[in-house]
N, C-alpha and C positions, 0 to 999 in steps of 0.2 A: 447444501442449497447455495446457489450463487446469488449475487446481489440483486439481479433483476428478478429472479424468482421470488426472493424475499420481499422485494418492493411490491410486486404484483399481488402477492398473498396479502400484504397489509392494505393495499389499495382496495382489494375486493371486499375486505371486512371493515373498511373505514377506520383503520387503526392509525390515525395520524401521529400519535405519540410514538408508536413503534416505528413508523416510517421515518420520523425525525431521527430516532436513535440509529436506524440503519444507515441513513445518509451521513450522520456524524461518524459512525464506525467506518464506513467506506472511505470517507475523506481521510480519516486518520490512518487507515491501512495504506492508502495510496501515498500519503506523505512519508510513512515509514518505509515503504518499498523504494521510494525515490532516495531517501537517506541511505538505505542499505546499498543501493546501486552506486551512489557517489562514494561511499566508503570502500566498496569493493574495487571501484575504479582507482581510487587513491592507493589502495593496497597493491594492486597490480603495477601501477606506475612506480611505486616505491621499490617493489621487488625488481623491476626492470632496471631502475636506476642503480640499485645496489649490485645487481649482477654485472652491470657495465663497469662498475668501479673496482671490480676485483681482478 
């Protein structure tokens, strides 16, 4: 189930507590995805730097 489907499911049933939980989880996942992307970019840059120095 994607985020929007989960939100719509909760809205249809007036599950505000669950909707808040979904919003927090979505925000946390997006922050983690951004962090992973930055780390992957740093790792690629480090590999390129290391390859150029040999």
